[in-house]
N, C-alpha and C positions, 0 to 999 in steps of 0.2 A: 504494500500500500504506500503510495507516494504522497508525502505531505507537501503542500505547495509552497512555492517561493514566497507567496504572500504571507505565509504563517511564520516561518522561522528566520527570515532575513533580518539580521540585526544591523542597524544603521552603521555606516562606516565610521562616523565620529566616535561612537561608543566603543567599537573594537580598538580604535586608536588609543583612546584614553586608558582602557584596561590593559592593553599590551605594554604601556609605558610605565607601569609600576615596577620599574627596574632601576639600575644604577644610572642609566643614561637619561638625560633631560630631553624633552621633546622640543624640537624647533618648528616654528610655524614659518613656512616659506611662501614668499610672494610668487606670482606667476613668472615674473622676470628672473627671479633666482632659480626657479625650477628649470626654466629654459636654458640658463647658463650652465647649470650642473649637468643637464642632459647632453649638452654639446661637449663637455669636457670628459665625460665618462669613458668613451672608447679609447682615449689615449692615456688614461690613468693606470698606474701599476696596481696590482692586487695587494692592497694594504688596508689598514684600519680607516684611512680617510675615504677610500672608495666604498668600503662597507658602510660607513656612516652616511655617505651620499645616497646609496641604494636605500638604506633604512629610512632617511628623511623623505625621499621621493615616494616610497610606498605608502607613507602615512600622510602625505599632503595632497596627493593626486585625487581628483574627483571622477576620473574616467576609469571604469571598471577594468578594461583590458590593461591599462597602464598599472593599475594596482597589483594585479596578479603577476605581471611581467617583472616589476621591480621587487616584489616580495620574494619570488622564486630566485631572482638574482642574489638578493641579500642572504637567502637561506643557504644556497650552495657556497657562496663566498665565505659566510660565517663558519661553515663546516670546515672549509679548507684552512681558515685562520684559527680554528678551535675557539671561537667566541660563542660559548653555549648560551649566553643571555640573548644575543641576537637570533640564534637558531630557534630558541623557544618562542620568542615574540613573533618571528616570521611564520612559524608553524601555525600560530593562532590565526593570523590574518589569512594565510593560504586556506586553512580549514573553513574560515568564515566565508571566503569567496566561493568555494565549492558548494557549501550549503546554500548560499544566496542564489546561485545559478542552478540548483537542483541536482548537482553531481554528488549525491550523498555518499556513494560508495568510495569516493576518493578522499573524503574529508577525515574519517576516523584515524587514518594513519598519522596525520600531522597533529591532530589533537592529542593522541596517545603519546607521541614523542614529546610534545610540550608538557604533558602531565608528568612524565618521568623526570624531565629536567627540573621542573619547578619543585617536584617532590624532593629531589636530591639537594636542591638549594634551600629547602625549608621556606618556601614562599607559598603559604596556604591560599592566599587570595588569587594569585595567578594560577595555581593548580586547580582551584575551584572553577575558574573561568574556562580552563581547558576541558575539565570534566563536563561542564554545561554544554560546550560546543559539541563534544562527542555525543552527548545525549540527544542534541538536535539532529545529528546525523543518523543515529539509530532510529529515531522517530520518523525521519524522512524515509528510511528504508522499510518502515512498517514493523520494526522490532520495538514495539511501544514499551513493553515492560523493561527491556534492557535499557532503553533510553531514559525512562523514569528513574531507574536505579542510579544511573549516572547523575541525574538531576538531584536525587536525594543525597548522594555523597557530597555534591557541591554545596547543597543547602546546609549540611552539617558543618562544613568548613566556614561558610559565611556566618551562620548563627553563632558559632564559637567565637568569631571575630566581631560579632555584633554589627555586621555589615548589612544594614537594612536596604541600601540601594541595590546591591547584588542579589540579596534574598528576594527582593521584589522582581528582579529580572527572571529568576528561576520560576517564581509563581506565574509570571506572565507567559513564559514559554509553555508551561504545563497547561495553562488555561487556553492558549491559542491552539494547542494540539487537540484538546477536547472539542474545541469549536470545529476543527476539521472533520471529526468523525460524528458531528451532529449531536454531541452530548452537551447541550447548551447550559443546562443547570449547573453542573460542576465547573464548566468553563467560566461562567459569571462569578462563581464563588472564588476561584483562584485569581481571576483578574481583579476582583474587589480587594483581595489581600495585597496584591501588587500595588494597587492604587493607594491603599492606606499607608504602606511603607514609603512609597515615593513622595507622598504629600508630607509625611512626617520629617523626611530628610531634605525637603525642598528640591527634589531632583526633577527639574523641569523637563528634561529629555524623556526620562522614564514616565512622568505623568502624562505627557502628550501621547506616548505610545499606549499607555493604559487606556486612555479615553478612546483612542482609535480602535483597539481590539474589542472593547466593550461595545462600541457602536457597530462594529462588524458582526459581533455575535448577536446583538439585538436585531440587526437587519436580516440575518439568515434565519433566526429562530421563528419569526412571525412575519413573513413577507406580505401577507394580506391584511395585517392588523394596522389600522391607521394610527392608533395611539402609540404602538411600539415603534412604528416607522418615524414618527415625529420625535420620539425620545432618542432613537438612534441618530437622527439628524442633529439634535442638540449636542450629543456626545462628540460626533464627528466635527462639528463646527468649533467646539471647544478645543479638540485635539489640533485642528488646523491653526487656530489662533496661537497656541503654544509653540507648535512646530515652526511657524513663520517667525516668531520672536527669536528662536535659537538657530534658525536656518537649517533645520533637519530635513535635507532635500529629499532623501529616499522616501521618508514617511509623508512628506507633503504630496509626492506623487501618488502614494497609496490612498491617502485620505481624499484627494481630489477625485480619484477614480471611483471610490465608493460614493462620494457625494453626487457624482454625475449619474450613477445608476439610481440613487435614491430620489433625486429630483425628476428623473424619467418616470419612476413609479408614481410620484406625487402628481405629475402632470397627467398621466393616464387616468388617475383616480378623479382629479378635480377639473381637468381641462383648463387650468389656470396658466396663462402664457408666461407669468412671472417665473414659474418653476422651470419652464423650457429655457428661458433666458439664463437662469442660474446654472442649468445643466451645461450650456455652452461655455459659461465663464470658467467653471471648474475643469471642464474638459480641456480647454485651451491652456489653462495654467499648468496642468499636469503634463501635457505634451511638450510645452516649452522646456520644462526641467528635464524631461527624458532626452530631448534633443541636445541639451546642454551637457549632461553627464554621461550619456551613453548607457544609462541603466535601462534594461529591458525586462526586468523581472515582473512588471505588471502590464505588459502589452496586451495580454488576454483580456484584462478588465476594460481597457479602453476600446478594444475591438468589440466586446459585448455591448458597451455603451453606444458605440457608433451603429451597431446592428439594431439596437432597440429604437434609436432615433430614426433609422431608416424605415423600420416597421411603422412608426407613428406617422411618417411622411407618406405611407401608402405603397412603398416599393417592397412588397413582400418577397418577391423572387430573389432580389439582390441580397436582402437580409438573410433569407433562408440559406442561400449558397455560402455566405460567410460563416453562419453558425454550424451548418452541417460539416463543412471542411474542418472546422476547429474541433468539433466533438468526436470526429472519427479518429483523431490522433490518439495513439496509445499513451498510457501513463499520465493522464490528465490529473492535476491536483483536484482534491475533492471540493474545495471552495469554488474553484473555477467551474467544475462540473455542475455544482448547484446553480451557479449564476447562468451558465449556458442552458441548462434545462429550463430555468425560469424564463429566459429570453425565447427559447423555442416554444414554450407553452403560450407566451404572448403572441408569437407569430401565428401559431395554429388557430388561436382564438380569433385574431383579426381576420384571418383568411377562411374561418369557419371550416377548418380541416379536422373533422371529428375523428377520422381514422388515425391521423397523426397524434391527436391528443390521447387516444386510447393506447397506442403503442408507446408513447412517452410515459404514461402512467405505469404501464407494465415494466418498463425498464427501470423507472425510479423505485418501484417496489423491490425488484431484484437487487438493485444497488443497496437499498436499505437493509435487506436481509443479510448482506455480506458484512455489514459493519459490526465490529466487535472490538472491545477495548477493555483494558483493566486500568485501574487508577489506584494511586497510593495516597492515603491521608497523611498530612505532614504535621505531626505533633510529637514532642519529645519530653521524656521524663528526666528528672534530676534526682540524684541520690546524695545523701548527707553523711554516709558512713565514713568516707575518706576524711571529712572535716573533723569528725569525732576522734579518729585516730591521730590526726595532726595535733589536736588540743592535748591529748594524753602525752604525746612526745614532747610538746613544749613544756608541760608541767615537769616531766622528768629532767629535762635540760636545766630548768630553773633550780631544781633541788641540787643538781650536781654543781651548779655555779655557786650556790650558797656554801656548800661544803669546801670548795676550793678557796673561797674567800676566808673561811675560818682557818684553813691550813696556812695561808699566807700570813694571817694575823699571828699565829703561833710562831712562825719562823721569825717574825720581827721581835717577839719577846725573847727568843733564844739569842739573837744578835745583841740585844741590850745586856743580857746576862753575861755574855762573854766580855763585853767592854768593861763592865763593872769588875769582873774577875781580874783583868789586866791592871785596871786602876788600883785595886786593892793590893795586888802583888807588888807593885812599885811603891806603895805607901808604907806598908808595915808588915812585919812577919806575923804580928798578932792577928792580922786579918786572915791568915792562912786557914785557921779553923773555920772562919765564916765562909771562905772560898770553897773548902771541902764540903761544907754543908750545902753550898749552892750547887756544887757538882752533883750531889745526890738528887737535889731537886730537878736539875737538868735531865738526869737520866730518867726520872719519872715523866718529865715532859716529852722526852724522846719516845718513850714507850707509848705514851698517849698519841703522839703524832703518827707513829708507825701504825697503831691500831686504826686511826682515822684514815690514813692512806690506804690501808687494806680495804676499809669500808668503801672508799671512793672508787677503788679499782673494781670491787665487786659490783658496785652500782653501775659503773660504766659497761661492764660485761652484760649486766641485766638490760641496760638501755640498748646495747647493740642487738641483743636478742629480740627485744620489742620492736626495734626498727625493722629487722628482717621480717618479723611476723606481719608488721603493718604493710611492708612492701608486698608480701605474699597476698594479703587480703586485698590490697589495692589492685593487684593484677587480676585476682578472682572477680572483683567488682567490675573491672573493665570488661572482662570476658563475658560476664553475665549481662552487662549493659548492651554489648554488641548482639548477643543472642536475643535479648528482648526486642531490640530494634528490628532484627530479621523477622521475628515472629509477628511484630506489629505490622511490618510491611506486607507480610504474607496474609494476615487477617484483613488488612485494608484492601488488598487485591481481591480476596474472596468476596468481601462485602460489596465491592463495586461490581464484580461480575453478577452478583445476585440482583443488584439494582438495575444493571443494564439488561439482564435477561428478562426482568419483570417489564421493563419498558418495551423491549422487543415483543414479548408475549402480548402486551396490551395493544401494540400496533397490529400484530397478527390477528388478534380477536376482532379489533375494530374493522380491519380490512375484510373479514369474512361477513360481517353484518352489512345489511343494505345501507347505502348512504342516504342522506336526507333528500338529495335530488331524485334518487331511484324511487323512494317512497312517494314523493310528491307526484311523480309520473304515473304511479299505479293508482293511488287514492287522491281524489281531488282535495278533500279537506280531512286532515288527520294530524295527530301529534304523537310523538314518541318521547317519553321520559325514561331515561336510562341513567341511573346513578349507582355505580359500583361502590362497594364498601372498601375495596382495596384497588391496587393498580389494575388488576384484572378481575373479571366478574364471573360468578356462577350463573347469573341471569343472562338470557339472550333473547333477542327478538328476531323474527324471520319473516320476510315479505318477498313475494315473487308473483309473477303473472304468467299463465300459460293457457293457450287455446281459449281465450276469452274469460278464463276463471282467475280470480284473485285470491291468493293464499296468504294468510297471516297467522303467526303463532307467537305466543309468549311462554317462556319456560323458565323454571327455577331448578338448577341442577344441585346435586348433593354437594354441600359445602360451598365455600367461596374461595377467592384467591386463585392460585395456580391449579389445584385439583378441580375446582368447579369450572374454571375457564377451559381446561382441557376437555372436560366432558361437554361443555357448551359448544366448542368447536366441532367435536365429534357429532353432536346432534344436528348442527347446521349442515354439515357435510352429508349426513344421512338423508335429511329432508330434501336437499337439492337432488340427491341421487334418486330418491323415491319418485319425486315429481317428474324427473326425466324418463323414468321407466314405466310409470303406472298408466293405466287406461284412463285418460282424462274425460272420456264420454260418460263413464259410469262411476266416477270417483266420488267418495264422500269422506267426511272428516274422520269417522270411526275407522274406516279402512286405512287411511293415511296414518292414524295413530297406532294401529295394530302393526303395520309394517315397520314403523319407527321403533316400536318396542322389540320386535323380532331382531332388528339390526343391532340395537343396543345390547340385548341379551347375548346375541352371538358374539359380539365384540368383547364383552366383559368376561365371558366364560370360556373363551378360546384358550386352550392349553391348561385349563384348571381341572382338578379332580373333584374337589369339594366346593360346591357353590353356595353352601349355607353361610359362609363368612362374607359373601359379597352383598353389600347393601347399597351400592352406588346406583344412581338413576336420576330421574327428573320428574317434576310435576309440570304439566304443560296443558295449555288450551290451544286448540287448533280450529280455525274457521276457514271455510271456502266460500267466497262470495260469487254468486252467479248474477251479474248485473242484468243480463238479458231477461231472466225470469224473475227478477226482484226477490231473490231468496238467498239464504246462506245455510251451509251445513256446519254444525258445531259438534265437537267431541272434546271431552276434558278428562285429564287425569289429575284429580285433586284441585284443579283450577277452574273456577266458574266463568260464566259469560253474563254480562249485564247489558241490557238494551233499554234505553230511555226513549219513549215516544215523544211526539211533538207537544204533548200536554204535560210533560214532566213526570210521567209514571214510569217507574223502573221495574223491569221484569228480569228475574234472575233464573238462569238455566244451570241446574246443578250438575257438577261433574261426577264421573265414576270415581269411587274410592279405590282405585287400582293404579299403582304407579307405573311409569315406564321404566322398569327395572327388573332385576333378577328377583322375582317375588313368587310366592306360592300361588297367586292368582294370575300368573302370566299367561295361562291358556284361556282365560276368560275374555270374551269379546267386549270391546268398548261400545257404548251406546251412542248412536248417531241421532242428532237432533236436526230435522229439517225445519227451518224457521222462515216464514214469509216476512218480507221487509216492507214497511209502509214508508211513505214520503215523510222525511224528517226524522227517521229513527237514527239514534246514535248508539254505536257499539263500543263497549269498553272491556278490556282484558288487562289483568294485572297479576303480579306475583305477590306472595304473602309478606315480602319485605316491608311493604308500606303499612299493612294492617297490623303487623307485629312490632312496629316501631314503638319503643318506650318513650314516655314523656313524664316529667315530674309534675304531679298534680298537688292538691292541697295537702298540708301537713308533711310534705316531703315524700309522699308515697309515689311509687312508680306504677304506671298502668300502660297497657297497649292501646294503640289508636283504634283497633278493631274495625270490622267491616261496616258496622252501623254508622260510625262517624263518616267513613269514606262515602257510603251511600248518600247520606244527607248532603255532603259537599257536592257530589256529582249532580244531584237533583237541583242544586242551587245554581250551578254554573253551566248546565248543558247547552244553554242558548248562546253562550259566548263563542267567539272565534277560537279555533284550535290553539293558537299561541297563547291567548288569554287563559284558556282552561289550564294549559300546562303551567303557566305562571302562577295561577291561583293554587294549584295542587302543590307546587314547590313551596310557596309561601306558607301554606297550611301545614305541610310536613315540618318545615323549619320552626314555625311558631309552636307546634305541638312538641317537638323534640327539645326545645329550650337548650339547656346546658348538657343534655344527655348526648352520648355518642351515637352515631348511626349503628344499628344492630345487624343489618343484613343488606344484601343487594336489593335495589328498588327498581322495578320496571313497570310502566303503565303505558298502554296504547289506547288511543281513542280514535275511532273512525266516524267522521261526521257524515260523509257521503262517499259511497263506493263508486 
């Protein structure tokens, strides 16, 4: 999977600043100076001065081809001169260039070489930047988990150094990678963390890029939502303002390209010519910078913008040729593919090419099913054990110092005694007795000093043993900390896989159910209320039309979440298969329900010996409308049918108390109800999730909504428009529920006119 240049291209100025955290100072060269150096280079000998000129040219040029040319020259000359600092910094720029131009397979070699050099030089910030660039390369090659692991290692080094600006860059690259594979919620979370850090350290360059990627993510997440599009526009305009203040040329190109597409969309929606004028302004501004710098990483965006404007102008054929030539190229970045598909959809709609729209929707669904990603949460624990051991060691050292001070004091007293002895010996013989007495006292002092010296030596040996033990415990704590980090990353990966799988399962389930447009084509006036308890639902609804008959069903499968959703998708598939094979001239709802039960039982019992432990199945109501004869056929398994006539009288048709499941009554036939329809009859079908919803009543007691209250509500609102009826039902459920949680999946279908 190729991650696009639009995602991981880091602006040239940022790479320059990060590569120059070395012993060499950065020189800013004017254009005249660069021209002079370029003219002198061919005749210069290979020495440190020539290397410095290559170094300065590679970091001051704005033309992409010149940057890689002088970076490679500096890299090979530095190797010949054994200048490892310049080798490492050149590796980072070369790796950045290959990432920016989509040559991800060539970049890791240089980033790894820089990582090894900076690790040997003990420069953690430079080492972290090399790890981060290597992570971008792996993400570009589709090895997402390996890339994120590199990002996490870089994040550890930056957090240890309290480097908020570089930590923000890691968050930003993780967020933009999530944007690529359409995981917009985690993308916005990581980009928000990046923006918080950049604002705290007043990093204008990083802040401008954070605003840009948030705007990009919002624009891709809800292309048809006017509120989200206006919010994306505000972020992009703020990003452009900051980028122009600091002359961040590459990101000015990117932001102008997205604003061009955004103003195209706003013009299509509102037909306001001011938006069209804004589109031209940003398009021309971006193209001027591309021509100036030679940067071509976002040519696809400007091609799409030009094609969309061509469509608006009415030249569908020319626009279609541009888009089809581009989309047929292999290894397209995912963001570019999303924008290309959106432009193609616009072209098909303007040209009323419904076959093209259908084929495009099929391809988009296939692309969506291929997307899979894992993600790592970034949170770190801190341990205090090492600090406690350090405090103990400091206490022991203080005790040893006190004893040494006492020993020095005693040595001073001994020196005084000797001086007194010499003085007394020179003064008088009589003092000899006193001197002998003093010698006896000195011997006692010496014994005491020896005893104290032995104690100090023993204390030192004990201290050394404690230091060794503390070092051993410190190493053990470090090893345990690393293991906990690995386990944390593994758990974070597993958790994200579950979240992504739930999201994919939700899209699969939604794709199997009929769309709102399909239902509106079959039934003139109707509404569908579908409110799952979790990401995926055990409830499903089914609507189709065949041979002049209109089929509708509402079902509640065993459980909810993934088990219920799996069974619901099985039920939808069986119903579609049965309608395709059944004799539609003599079909009735009971026969359809019986065939569905046979298919469910066969599927659930296949390969099993003991069926008594299988209790999976569904409660379902099925109706077949015959508009030509003004009647419907109904059969139900634990789910009733309500019909309200033009005078507000509600008639309930009872279901059979037989489930569609592996049950002892599975050989019993369902009851078919042939019901004549009158002008103005309204038909309602629902699952028990709405009537079993708990709400807090008086004195804090909980009670269910029950069918009686739902019956009263429907009799009061049956004359309203379908949308108003659904709104009233939703408001009634929310008001009844109050502070209580939703207890089950909820599905209600109302058909006003078949």
